[in-house]
C-alpha positions in Angstrom: 0.4 -24.7 17.9 -3.2 -25.7 18.6 -5.1 -22.4 18.1 -7.0 -22.6 14.9 -6.1 -26.3 14.4 -8.4 -27.9 17.0 -11.7 -26.4 16.0 -13.9 -29.1 17.5 -15.1 -32.4 15.9 -18.5 -30.9 15.1 -16.8 -28.4 12.8 -14.6 -31.0 11.2 -16.1 -30.9 7.8 -15.5 -27.2 7.4 -12.3 -26.3 9.2 -11.4 -22.7 9.8 -8.8 -21.1 7.6 -6.6 -18.1 8.4 -8.8 -15.9 6.2 -12.0 -16.5 8.3 -13.3 -13.5 10.3 -13.3 -14.8 13.9 -15.3 -11.8 15.1 -18.3 -12.4 12.7 -21.2 -13.9 14.6 -21.9 -17.4 13.4 -25.5 -18.3 12.8 -27.0 -20.4 15.6 -27.5 -24.1 14.8 -28.6 -27.1 16.7 -25.8 -29.4 17.9 -26.4 -33.0 18.8 -25.7 -34.3 22.3 -23.2 -36.8 20.8 -21.3 -34.0 19.0 -21.1 -32.1 22.3 -19.7 -35.2 24.0 -17.1 -35.6 21.3 -16.1 -32.0 21.5 -15.8 -32.3 25.3 -13.5 -35.4 24.9 -11.4 -33.4 22.5 -11.1 -30.5 24.9 -10.1 -33.0 27.6 -7.3 -34.3 25.3 -6.0 -30.8 24.7 -6.0 -30.1 28.5 -4.1 -33.2 29.1 -1.5 -32.3 26.5 -1.1 -28.7 27.8 -0.6 -30.1 31.3 2.2 -32.3 30.1 0.4 -35.6 30.5 1.3 -36.6 27.0 0.6 -40.4 27.2 -2.9 -39.7 28.5 -3.4 -37.0 25.9 -2.5 -39.4 23.1 -5.0 -42.0 24.4 -7.7 -39.3 24.6 -7.0 -38.2 21.0 -7.1 -41.8 19.8 -10.4 -42.3 21.7 -11.9 -39.2 20.0 -10.8 -40.4 16.6 -12.2 -43.8 17.2 -15.6 -42.4 18.2 -15.6 -39.9 15.3 -13.3 -41.0 12.5 -13.8 -37.7 10.7 -12.6 -35.7 13.7 -9.7 -34.0 12.0 -8.4 -32.2 15.2 -8.0 -35.6 16.9 -5.9 -36.9 14.1 -3.9 -33.7 14.1 -3.3 -33.9 17.8 -2.2 -37.5 17.6 0.2 -36.6 14.8 1.9 -33.9 16.8 2.4 -36.1 19.8 3.7 -39.0 17.7 6.2 -36.6 16.1 7.4 -35.6 19.5 8.1 -39.3 20.2 9.9 -39.7 16.8 7.3 -42.1 15.5 7.2 -40.4 12.1 5.5 -43.2 10.2 2.5 -43.2 12.5 2.6 -39.4 12.6 2.4 -39.4 8.8 -0.7 -41.6 8.8 -2.5 -39.3 11.3 -1.4 -36.1 9.5 -2.7 -37.4 6.2 -6.0 -38.3 7.8 -6.4 -34.8 9.2 -5.6 -33.2 5.8 -7.9 -35.6 3.9 -10.8 -34.5 6.2 -10.0 -30.8 6.1 -7.6 -30.1 3.2 -8.0 -26.3 3.5 -6.6 -26.1 7.0 -3.2 -24.4 7.0 -2.1 -26.0 10.3 -2.8 -29.5 9.1 -0.9 -28.9 5.9 2.0 -27.4 7.8 2.2 -30.4 10.0 1.9 -32.7 7.1 4.9 -31.0 5.4 6.9 -31.2 8.6 6.3 -34.9 9.0 7.0 -35.6 5.4 10.3 -33.8 5.6 11.2 -35.7 8.8 10.6 -39.0 6.9 12.6 -37.9 3.9 9.6 -37.8 1.7 10.7 -34.9 -0.4 8.1 -35.2 -3.1 5.3 -35.4 -0.5 6.7 -32.3 1.2 6.5 -30.5 -2.2 2.9 -31.5 -2.6 2.0 -30.1 0.9 3.7 -26.8 0.1 2.1 -26.6 -3.3 -1.3 -27.0 -1.6 -0.4 -24.2 0.9 0.6 -21.9 -2.0 -2.7 -22.7 -3.7 -4.6 -21.8 -0.5 -2.5 -18.7 0.3 -1.2 -17.3 -3.0 -0.3 -13.9 -1.4 1.8 -15.4 1.4 5.4 -15.2 0.1 6.8 -17.4 2.8 5.1 -20.4 1.3 6.9 -19.9 -2.0 10.3 -19.9 -0.2 9.4 -23.0 1.7 8.2 -24.6 -1.5 11.5 -23.8 -3.2 13.4 -25.4 -0.3 11.2 -28.5 -0.6 12.1 -28.7 -4.3 15.7 -28.5 -3.3 15.3 -31.4 -0.9 13.7 -33.3 -3.8 16.8 -32.5 -5.9 14.6 -30.6 -8.3 16.5 -27.4 -9.1 14.1 -26.3 -11.9 11.2 -26.7 -9.5 13.1 -24.7 -6.8 13.8 -21.9 -9.3 10.2 -22.0 -10.6 8.9 -21.4 -7.0 11.2 -18.3 -6.8 10.0 -17.1 -10.2 6.5 -17.1 -8.9 7.6 -14.7 -6.2 9.3 -12.5 -8.7 6.1 -12.3 -10.8 4.4 -10.9 -7.7 7.1 -8.5 -6.3 9.5 -8.0 -9.2 13.2 -8.7 -9.5 15.1 -8.6 -6.1 18.7 -9.3 -5.1 18.0 -12.1 -2.6 15.9 -14.1 -5.0 18.2 -13.5 -8.0 21.3 -14.5 -6.1 19.5 -17.6 -4.7 18.5 -18.6 -8.2 22.1 -18.0 -9.4 23.4 -20.3 -6.7 20.8 -23.0 -7.6 21.7 -22.9 -11.3 25.4 -23.0 -10.4 24.8 -26.0 -8.2 23.0 -27.7 -11.1 26.0 -26.9 -13.4 24.0 -24.5 -15.6 26.3 -21.5 -15.7 24.6 -19.8 -18.5 21.3 -19.8 -16.6 23.1 -18.6 -13.5 24.6 -15.7 -15.5 21.2 -14.7 -16.9 19.8 -14.3 -13.4 22.5 -11.7 -12.6 22.0 -10.1 -16.0 18.4 -9.6 -15.2 19.3 -8.2 -11.8 21.8 -5.8 -13.4 19.2 -4.7 -15.9 16.6 -4.1 -13.2 19.0 -2.1 -11.1 21.6 -0.5 -13.5 22.8 1.9 -10.7 24.2 -1.1 -8.8 27.8 -1.5 -10.1 28.4 -4.6 -8.0 26.2 -6.7 -10.3 28.5 -5.8 -13.2 31.4 -6.9 -11.0 29.7 -10.2 -10.2 29.1 -10.8 -13.9 32.7 -10.0 -14.6 33.9 -12.5 -12.0 31.6 -15.1 -13.3 33.0 -14.7 -16.8 36.5 -14.7 -15.4 35.9 -18.0 -13.7 34.6 -19.4 -17.0 37.7 -17.9 -18.8 35.5 -15.7 -21.0 37.9 -12.9 -20.6 36.7 -10.5 -23.3 33.2 -10.5 -21.9 34.6 -10.1 -18.4 36.5 -7.0 -19.5 33.3 -5.4 -20.8 31.8 -5.7 -17.4 34.9 -4.4 -15.6 34.9 -1.4 -18.0 31.3 -0.6 -17.0 32.3 -0.7 -13.3 35.2 1.6 -14.0 33.0 4.0 -16.0 30.4 4.1 -13.3 32.9 4.7 -10.4 36.5 5.5 -11.3 37.3 5.8 -7.6 36.2 2.3 -6.8 39.0 0.9 -4.7 38.8 -2.6 -6.1 38.2 -2.2 -9.8 41.9 -1.8 -10.6 42.7 -4.9 -8.6 40.1 -6.8 -10.7 41.5 -5.4 -13.9 45.0 -6.4 -12.7 43.7 -10.0 -12.3 42.2 -9.8 -15.8 45.4 -8.6 -17.4 47.4 -11.3 -15.5 45.0 -14.0 -16.8 45.5 -12.8 -20.4 49.3 -12.7 -20.0 49.7 -8.9 -20.1 52.1 -8.5 -17.3 52.9 -4.8 -17.8 49.2 -3.8 -17.8 48.6 -6.0 -14.7 51.4 -4.2 -12.9 50.1 -0.8 -14.0 46.6 -1.6 -12.7 47.9 -2.9 -9.4 49.9 0.3 -9.0 46.7 2.3 -9.7 44.9 0.4 -7.0 47.7 1.1 -4.5 47.4 4.8 -5.2 43.8 4.7 -3.9 43.8 6.0 -0.3 40.7 3.9 0.5 42.9 0.8 0.6 44.7 0.3 3.9 48.3 -0.8 4.2 47.4 -4.3 5.4 45.2 -4.9 2.4 47.8 -3.7 0.0 50.5 -6.0 1.4 48.1 -9.0 1.4 47.2 -8.2 -2.2 50.8 -7.9 -3.3 51.9 -11.2 -1.8 48.8 -13.0 -3.1 48.8 -11.5 -6.6 52.3 -12.7 -7.5 53.5 -16.3 -7.0 56.7 -16.7 -5.0 58.6 -17.3 -8.3 57.1 -14.1 -9.8 57.6 -12.0 -6.6 61.3 -13.0 -6.2 62.0 -13.8 -9.8 60.4 -12.9 -13.1 58.2 -10.0 -11.8 60.5 -8.9 -8.9 61.2 -5.5 -10.3 57.6 -4.5 -10.5 56.7 -6.3 -7.2 59.5 -4.6 -5.3 58.6 -1.2 -6.7 55.0 -1.7 -5.5 56.2 -2.8 -2.1 58.3 0.4 -1.9 55.2 2.4 -2.7 53.2 0.6 0.0 55.9 1.0 2.7 56.3 4.7 1.9 52.7 5.3 3.1 52.5 2.5 5.7 51.6 3.7 9.1 52.4 0.6 11.2 55.5 -0.5 9.4 56.6 -3.0 12.0 53.9 -5.5 10.8 55.5 -5.7 7.3 59.1 -5.0 8.3 60.2 -8.7 7.8 58.8 -8.9 4.3 60.4 -5.6 3.3 63.7 -6.5 4.9 63.7 -9.8 3.0 63.0 -8.0 -0.3 65.8 -5.5 0.4 68.2 -8.4 1.1 67.4 -9.9 -2.2 68.2 -6.6 -3.8 71.5 -6.7 -2.0 70.6 -3.5 -0.1 72.0 -4.9 3.1 72.2 -1.7 5.1 68.6 -0.8 4.5 67.5 -4.4 5.0 69.3 -4.5 8.3 67.3 -1.6 9.7 63.9 -3.2 8.7 64.9 -6.6 10.2 65.9 -4.8 13.4 62.5 -3.3 13.4 60.9 -6.7 12.9 62.9 -8.1 15.9 61.6 -5.4 18.1 58.1 -6.6 17.4 58.9 -10.4 17.6 62.3 -11.7 18.7 61.3 -15.3 18.8 62.0 -16.2 15.1 65.6 -17.3 14.5 65.4 -16.8 10.8 65.0 -13.0 11.4 68.1 -13.1 13.5 70.0 -15.0 10.9 68.9 -12.6 8.1 70.0 -9.6 10.1 73.4 -11.2 10.9 73.9 -11.9 7.2 73.1 -8.3 6.4 75.5 -6.9 9.0 78.4 -9.0 7.6 77.9 -7.0 4.4 78.1 -3.6 6.2 81.7 -3.1 7.4 80.9 -0.1 9.5 78.5 -2.1 11.7 81.0 -4.9 12.5 80.7 -4.4 16.2 76.9 -4.6 16.0 77.2 -7.8 14.1 79.5 -9.3 16.8 77.1 -8.3 19.6 74.1 -9.6 17.8 75.8 -12.9 17.1 76.5 -13.2 20.8 72.9 -12.5 21.7 71.6 -14.9 19.1 74.0 -17.7 20.3 72.5 -17.3 23.8 68.9 -17.5 22.6 69.5 -20.1 19.9 72.5 -22.2 21.0 72.0 -25.0 18.5 72.3 -22.7 15.4 75.6 -22.5 13.6 75.8 -19.0 12.1 76.0 -17.0 15.4 78.8 -19.3 16.6 80.6 -19.2 13.3 80.5 -15.3 13.1 81.9 -15.0 16.7 84.7 -17.4 15.8 85.4 -15.5 12.5 85.7 -12.3 14.5 88.2 -13.8 16.9 90.3 -15.2 14.0 90.2 -11.9 12.3 91.8 -10.3 15.3 94.2 -13.3 15.6 92.7 -14.5 18.9 92.7 -18.1 17.7 92.4 -19.8 21.1 89.2 -17.8 21.7 87.8 -18.8 18.4 88.0 -22.5 19.0 85.3 -22.9 21.7 82.7 -21.4 19.3 83.7 -23.8 16.5 83.9 -26.8 18.7 80.4 -26.1 20.0 79.1 -25.8 16.5 80.7 -29.1 15.6 79.1 -30.7 18.8 75.6 -29.5 17.9 76.0 -30.6 14.3 75.5 -28.7 11.1 71.9 -28.6 9.8 72.0 -29.9 6.2 75.7 -29.1 6.1 75.1 -25.4 6.5 78.5 -23.7 7.2 80.1 -27.1 7.9 82.9 -26.8 5.4 83.5 -23.1 6.4 83.6 -24.0 10.1 86.2 -26.8 9.5 88.3 -24.5 7.4 88.2 -21.9 10.2 88.9 -24.5 12.8 91.9 -25.8 10.8 93.3 -22.3 10.8 92.7 -21.8 14.5 94.2 -25.2 15.4 97.3 -24.6 13.3 97.9 -21.2 14.8 97.6 -22.7 18.3 100.1 -25.5 17.2 97.5 -28.3 17.4 98.8 -29.6 14.1 97.2 -33.0 14.0 93.8 -31.5 14.7 94.4 -28.9 12.0 95.3 -31.5 9.4 92.1 -33.5 10.2 90.0 -30.3 9.9 91.6 -29.5 6.5 90.8 -33.0 5.3 87.2 -32.8 6.5 86.7 -29.4 4.8 88.1 -30.8 1.5 86.0 -33.9 1.8 83.0 -31.6 1.8 84.3 -29.1 -0.7 87.1 -30.6 -2.8 87.4 -27.5 -5.0 87.7 -25.0 -2.1 90.8 -23.3 -3.6 91.5 -21.1 -0.5 91.5 -24.2 1.8 93.7 -26.1 -0.7 96.2 -23.3 -0.8 96.3 -22.8 3.0 96.6 -26.6 3.6 99.5 -26.9 1.1 101.3 -23.8 2.5 101.0 -24.9 6.1 102.4 -28.4 5.1 105.3 -26.5 3.5 105.9 -24.5 6.7 106.1 -27.8 8.6 108.2 -29.4 5.9 106.0 -32.5 5.7 104.1 -34.3 2.9 105.6 -31.9 0.3 104.5 -34.0 -2.7 100.9 -34.1 -1.4 101.1 -30.4 -0.8 102.5 -29.8 -4.3 99.6 -31.7 -5.9 97.1 -29.6 -4.0 98.8 -26.4 -4.9 99.0 -27.3 -8.6 95.2 -27.6 -8.6 94.9 -24.1 -7.2 97.1 -22.4 -9.8 95.3 -24.3 -12.6 92.0 -22.9 -11.3 93.3 -19.4 -10.5 96.4 -18.7 -12.6 96.5 -15.1 -11.6 96.3 -15.6 -7.8 99.6 -14.3 -6.3 99.2 -16.3 -3.1 98.6 -19.6 -4.9 101.5 -19.0 -7.2 103.8 -18.2 -4.2 102.7 -21.5 -2.5 103.4 -23.6 -5.6 106.7 -21.9 -6.3 107.9 -22.3 -2.7 107.0 -25.9 -2.6 109.1 -26.5 -5.7 111.9 -24.7 -4.0 111.6 -26.9 -0.9 111.8 -29.9 -3.2 114.9 -28.5 -4.9 113.3 -27.6 -8.1 114.0 -23.9 -8.2 114.3 -23.7 -12.0 110.7 -24.9 -12.3 109.5 -22.7 -9.5 111.1 -19.4 -10.5 108.6 -18.4 -13.3 105.7 -18.9 -10.9 107.4 -16.8 -8.2 108.3 -14.0 -10.6 104.7 -13.9 -11.8 103.5 -13.8 -8.2 105.8 -10.8 -7.5 104.6 -9.1 -10.6 101.0 -9.5 -9.6 101.6 -8.3 -6.0 104.8 -6.1 -6.1 104.2 -4.7 -2.6 104.3 -8.1 -0.8 107.6 -8.3 1.2 107.0 -12.0 1.7 106.9 -12.7 -2.0 110.0 -10.6 -2.6 112.0 -12.6 0.1 110.9 -15.9 -1.4 112.0 -14.7 -4.9 115.4 -13.6 -3.5 115.9 -17.0 -1.8 115.1 -18.9 -5.0 117.3 -16.7 -7.1 120.5 -17.3 -5.0 
């Protein structure tokens, strides 16, 4: 900006300041012809600059300065044009010359500060702004710029001091106090940062948020008792504050008072000012995963129940709630929430899987489970559970040939981290045996036991089917022996073991086991027939 800065070479020794009255008639004085020529040359330079002929303007300013070395406007004009070219060193020389000639001209000082900042001369920039503050002590903008200059100079105390000078003029204000707090924190002086907020709280006691800030500052510094004092003041000032109970919950959690923390969080959730989304977000962030699903699960789940009871858009949180209900083994309720989640977003396989697991635990919804498994298998063909459940349903209804394609497809895709691998081979072994593909059945039994050597059900079935085929009876007897040692009161295992001894001609050894099996399951016709056969 040139207005007020280029006052003419003849007026160089007494440059106009912003406080001059431009409407006051100046006394007439005689001006030399040479001075008039110099002013005319300066005016020509300004005209060239404003018309965009910057190279010519720069030469014209230089010519004016050469003719009249104390022509401050010429040095100022050159400095501005040199800055535009990025020649900051030369611009600095010219700006300093202008200020040296007229050190009360605001525009010269502003340009000098700008050039010094561009050159990274932080201390010089501070000096320029200190002079501006001295010339215009009532202009608050200068103090803010001075504070910024001190920050550039990495002088935090100087930056705060500039803001203190503002406060002495206008009193304590939030923007200045908060800026000073940030500066002290940046300097690692937490005590001084806290004192700034304390002064703000004292100046405006009606503002509870300053007490909250002080509480948070003390929480961050682990000065919990002092933080509690400030929280109590907020609570006393506004018992309906929607966040104070959350903050108190954080305080009690920090001092290892879990029950009190749960109580305060529950009080926060009773506040109608908090929306459902905020409550759920608070709940999942307040507790760690280990706490939410482990040590603090009872309190966390109770709070989630409270939230969901008043939640308008329940679909957004259905997955979380369904997962929680699953962990509580409330499978029927969990299934309904997971179904709601699928209506909103059916692209996540883990939701399908969770719902399938829930439905396997709800006998009255077996047909829903089978239909859902078929849909999931179409959408996610490479996942095991939907295929396994369809096969399990076919085996349950003795449709063994129909079960095999599902299991063979699962084997083809592979089992992620062994998930359901042993179970699938066990089911496959059963289906192959029932469809008389005996060699395939034996291989599947062997693979299942390779994965789970102590699967007593598979061991018993494998041994029994070998007995039915009349092959590898000694091997079958060893497997069966392991099952009755592990489960001495399992009637089926006792029957298999006793019957294998019978087939090996060792009825005297087998009879005690068979009699015990009949005693454990007196309604089994198969066991009774086996006992009669052995007692002949």
